[in-house]
C-alpha positions as CSV (number, residue, x, y, z in Angstrom):
1,G,43.2,-14.2,-19.5
2,T,40.0,-13.1,-17.9
3,A,37.6,-15.6,-16.2
4,L,35.3,-15.8,-18.7
5,A,37.6,-17.4,-21.3
6,G,36.8,-21.1,-21.7
7,K,33.5,-22.2,-21.4
8,P,31.0,-18.9,-22.1
9,Q,28.5,-18.1,-19.3
10,P,24.6,-18.2,-20.2
11,N,23.3,-17.2,-17.5
12,L,25.4,-14.2,-17.0
13,L,24.8,-13.2,-20.8
14,R,21.0,-13.3,-20.3
15,R,21.1,-11.7,-16.9
16,L,23.1,-9.0,-18.8
17,K,21.0,-8.3,-21.8
18,A,17.9,-8.0,-19.5
19,L,19.6,-5.3,-16.8
20,G,20.3,-3.3,-19.8
21,L,23.7,-1.6,-18.3
22,T,25.0,1.7,-18.1
23,E,27.8,2.4,-19.7
24,D,29.0,3.0,-16.1
25,D,27.4,-0.4,-15.6
26,L,29.8,-1.8,-18.4
27,K,33.5,0.1,-17.4
28,S,32.6,-1.3,-13.2
29,L,31.9,-4.6,-15.1
30,A,35.7,-3.8,-17.3
31,E,37.5,-3.2,-14.3
32,L,36.4,-6.5,-12.7
33,L,36.9,-9.1,-15.5
34,E,41.2,-6.8,-16.1
35,Q,41.5,-7.4,-12.5
36,G,40.8,-11.5,-12.8
37,A,37.1,-11.5,-11.2
38,T,35.9,-15.2,-10.7
39,P,32.3,-16.0,-11.6
40,A,31.4,-15.8,-7.8
41,D,32.2,-12.2,-8.0
42,L,30.9,-11.3,-11.8
43,A,27.2,-12.9,-10.2
44,A,27.3,-10.5,-7.3
45,H,28.1,-7.6,-8.6
46,I,25.3,-8.6,-12.1
47,Q,23.0,-9.2,-8.9
48,R,23.8,-5.7,-6.9
49,A,23.4,-4.1,-10.6
50,E,19.6,-5.9,-10.7
51,E,18.6,-4.6,-6.8
52,S,19.4,-0.7,-8.2
53,S,17.9,-1.9,-11.3
54,R,14.6,-3.1,-9.4
55,L,14.9,-0.3,-7.2
56,K,14.9,2.5,-10.2
57,T,11.7,1.0,-11.6
58,L,10.2,-0.1,-8.5
59,F,11.0,4.3,-7.8
60,L,9.6,5.7,-11.2
61,Q,6.3,3.9,-10.6
62,L,5.8,5.5,-7.4
63,V,6.1,8.8,-9.0
64,S,4.2,8.0,-11.1
65,R,1.2,7.0,-9.8
66,E,1.8,9.2,-6.6
67,L,1.9,12.0,-8.8
68,G,-0.5,10.6,-11.3
69,G,-3.7,10.8,-8.5
70,P,-3.2,14.5,-7.4
71,A,-2.5,15.5,-10.9
72,E,-5.7,14.0,-11.9
73,E,-8.2,15.4,-9.2
74,L,-5.8,18.9,-9.8
75,R,-7.4,18.9,-13.1
76,K,-10.8,17.7,-12.7
77,Q,-11.4,20.3,-9.8
78,V,-10.2,23.1,-11.9
79,E,-12.2,22.3,-15.0
80,E,-15.5,22.5,-12.7
81,M,-14.2,25.5,-11.1
82,T,-14.3,27.4,-14.0
83,Q,-18.2,25.8,-15.1
84,E,-19.6,27.0,-11.6
85,P,-21.9,30.1,-11.8
86,D,-22.4,29.9,-8.0
87,P,-20.0,32.1,-6.2
88,W,-20.3,30.8,-2.9
89,K,-20.2,27.3,-4.8
90,L,-16.9,28.7,-6.5
91,R,-15.9,29.6,-2.9
92,E,-16.2,25.4,-1.2
93,G,-14.6,24.6,-4.7
94,L,-11.4,27.0,-4.2
95,K,-11.2,25.4,-0.2
96,E,-11.3,21.9,-1.8
97,L,-8.3,22.8,-4.6
98,L,-6.4,24.6,-2.0
99,E,-6.1,21.0,-0.3
100,T,-5.5,19.4,-3.0
101,V,-2.7,21.8,-3.9
102,H,-0.9,21.3,-0.7
103,H,-1.0,17.1,-0.9
104,L,0.0,17.5,-4.6
105,H,3.2,19.9,-2.8
106,R,4.5,17.8,-0.1
107,T,4.3,14.5,-3.0
108,V,6.6,16.7,-5.0
109,R,8.6,17.9,-1.9
110,N,8.8,14.1,-0.8
111,L,9.4,12.8,-4.4
112,I,13.1,15.3,-4.5
113,D,13.9,14.7,-1.3
114,T,13.7,11.2,-2.6
115,A,15.4,11.2,-5.1
116,T,18.4,13.7,-3.7
117,I,18.3,10.0,-2.2
118,E,18.3,7.9,-5.2
119,A,21.4,10.3,-6.7
120,G,23.5,9.4,-4.0
121,A,23.7,13.5,-3.2
122,F,22.9,13.4,0.5
123,Q,25.4,13.7,3.8
124,L,24.3,12.4,6.9
125,R,24.3,14.7,9.7
126,Q,25.3,12.7,12.9
127,E,24.0,14.2,16.1
128,S,22.9,13.3,19.9
129,V,19.1,13.1,19.6
130,D,16.6,11.4,22.0
131,L,14.3,9.1,20.3
132,A,12.1,9.2,22.8
133,S,11.7,12.7,23.6
134,L,11.4,13.1,19.2
135,V,8.7,10.3,18.9
136,S,6.2,11.5,21.5
137,G,6.7,15.2,20.5
138,L,5.6,14.1,17.0
139,I,2.6,11.6,18.1
140,S,1.2,14.8,20.3
141,R,1.9,16.7,17.4
142,R,-0.5,14.1,15.0
143,L,-2.7,14.2,17.7
144,Q,-3.7,17.6,17.4
145,R,-4.3,17.6,14.0
146,L,-6.6,14.0,13.3
147,R,-9.8,13.3,13.9
148,G,-10.8,9.6,14.3
149,Y,-7.4,8.3,15.9
150,R,-5.7,6.4,18.6
151,I,-2.3,6.9,19.1
152,Q,-0.7,4.4,21.5
153,P,3.0,5.3,22.7
154,E,4.8,2.2,24.4
155,M,8.4,4.2,24.9
156,P,11.3,4.5,27.9
157,S,10.7,5.7,30.9
158,G,13.7,8.0,30.7
159,A,16.3,9.3,27.4
160,L,17.0,6.7,25.2
161,R,19.7,8.3,23.1
162,A,21.7,7.5,19.6
163,R,23.7,9.4,17.4
164,L,21.3,10.1,13.9
165,D,20.5,12.0,11.4
166,R,17.5,14.3,13.3
167,E,16.8,16.2,9.8
168,R,16.6,12.0,8.4
169,I,14.9,10.7,11.4
170,T,12.6,12.5,11.9
171,L,11.1,11.8,8.7
172,L,11.6,8.1,8.7
173,V,8.5,8.1,12.0
174,D,6.4,10.8,10.3
175,D,6.1,8.1,7.2
176,L,5.7,5.0,8.9
177,L,2.7,7.2,10.8
178,D,1.7,8.5,7.5
179,A,1.9,4.6,6.7
180,A,-0.1,3.1,9.5
181,I,-2.9,5.9,9.5
182,H,-3.9,5.3,5.5
183,L,-4.4,1.9,6.5
184,S,-7.1,2.9,8.6
185,P,-9.2,5.8,6.7
186,E,-12.1,5.6,8.8
187,G,-9.9,6.4,11.7
188,G,-8.5,3.4,14.8
189,T,-5.7,2.6,16.4
190,I,-2.7,3.2,16.1
191,L,0.4,1.3,18.5
192,V,3.7,2.6,17.9
193,R,6.7,0.7,19.9
194,L,10.1,2.3,20.4
195,A,12.8,0.4,22.3
196,R,16.6,-0.5,22.4
197,E,17.3,-4.4,22.1
198,G,20.8,-5.1,21.7
199,D,23.2,-2.9,19.6
200,E,19.5,-2.4,17.4
201,I,17.0,0.6,18.5
202,R,13.6,-1.2,17.1
203,L,10.3,1.7,16.5
204,A,7.7,-0.1,15.3
205,A,4.0,1.5,13.9
206,E,1.2,-1.2,14.0
207,N,-2.4,-1.1,12.6
208,R,-4.2,-3.8,13.9
209,S,-7.8,-3.1,12.1
210,A,-5.9,-2.3,8.6
211,E,-7.2,-5.6,5.4
212,L,-5.6,-6.1,3.9
213,P,-4.8,-9.1,0.4
214,E,-3.9,-12.3,1.7
215,G,0.2,-12.9,0.7
216,R,1.7,-9.1,1.2
217,L,4.9,-10.9,2.7
218,G,7.6,-10.5,2.2
219,S,10.7,-7.3,2.0
220,I,9.0,-3.7,1.7
221,L,9.9,-3.7,-1.8
222,T,8.2,-7.0,-2.6
223,W,5.3,-5.5,-1.0
224,L,5.2,-1.9,-2.5
225,E,5.8,-3.7,-5.9
226,E,2.6,-6.0,-5.2
227,D,0.6,-2.8,-4.5
228,I,1.2,-1.5,-7.9
229,E,0.4,-4.6,-9.4
230,G,-2.8,-5.5,-7.2
231,A,-5.8,-2.4,-5.5
232,G,-3.1,0.1,-5.0
233,D,-4.3,-0.3,-1.1
234,L,-0.9,2.0,-0.4
235,E,-2.1,4.4,-2.9
236,G,-1.3,8.0,-1.6
237,T,0.9,6.5,0.8
238,G,3.7,4.7,-1.2
239,L,6.5,7.0,-2.2
240,S,6.7,7.8,1.4
241,L,7.2,4.1,2.9
242,Y,10.1,3.6,-0.4
243,R,11.7,6.7,1.9
244,A,11.8,5.1,4.1
245,H,13.2,1.9,3.4
246,R,16.5,3.8,1.5
247,T,16.5,5.8,4.9
248,A,16.5,3.1,7.4
249,E,19.8,1.3,4.6
250,M,21.0,5.2,5.2
251,L,21.1,5.0,9.0
252,G,22.6,1.7,8.5
253,G,19.8,-0.9,9.5
254,R,16.6,-2.5,7.8
255,M,12.4,-1.7,7.4
256,D,10.8,-5.2,7.3
257,V,6.4,-5.3,6.8
258,A,4.6,-8.1,8.4
259,T,1.3,-8.6,9.1
260,L,0.3,-9.4,12.3
261,E,-2.0,-12.5,14.5
262,D,-5.0,-11.1,15.5
263,G,-5.7,-8.9,12.1
264,G,-3.8,-5.9,10.8
265,V,0.2,-4.3,9.9
266,S,3.1,-3.8,11.0
267,F,6.1,-1.3,9.8
268,T,9.4,-2.0,12.0
269,V,12.4,-0.3,11.6
270,R,15.3,-2.0,12.8
271,I,19.1,0.9,13.4
272,P,22.4,0.4,14.9
273,V,23.3,2.2,17.9
274,R,25.9,4.6,17.2
275,E,25.8,5.9,20.6
276,E,25.4,4.3,24.3
277,A,22.2,5.0,24.9
278,A,20.9,6.5,28.5
279,A,19.5,3.6,30.9
280,H,16.3,3.6,31.4
281,A,13.2,1.4,33.0
């Protein structure tokens, strides 16, 4: 017989009902039962299903918010332009409209990319990447476009190599920089730290000017969920942070968010070293 024979498992049953399981989920559970799974096995399986359901819900909430803002702004701008008789003001309005379209286009690209990760349809391409050079280059390009910001890097003196997907790690660094910059829209200093610590590579983007509501500790997912329910400090970059979290997982690592003792916030990614790093001071 199965592990569920005899006494019912009311806690498990309640969790099953709350999950709204798909046909694939039910098939998976049935296979576990046929294999004589224990209640502990089933509980672990349900916990994974709950986490998957949580991720899907958060992803859809972020998509709704990140697309809703630019789409509404686009609608308002087009409506105003249709009623603008002054050709010079109309020209200025077109410039603003173009910026909104670019922002919406970038958001849609991020959405498509993140949806690919969610669907498990993404394959990592491993190659040797000098992270010190890559991060320094991304910072330099970012400074050419930014005004009022100072990005202070703390990098190894030499190369820091690891086997990674270059495109994925590039997007990850950009997402961390976007989030840190977003939290101080009036400008400020962003500290970027890159180092090897044992068998891990640690990459952090810190913003000491960020002012955040209290009680925002915990995992990045909890932080994003509370942000959606609260004031929305991360509106405009929440989807990028979610992608950064999922990318870190894909690379075998993790992403953490923490408030700093002297004020501000730090986004930190730790990923395992898959290739011997070059010596550096």
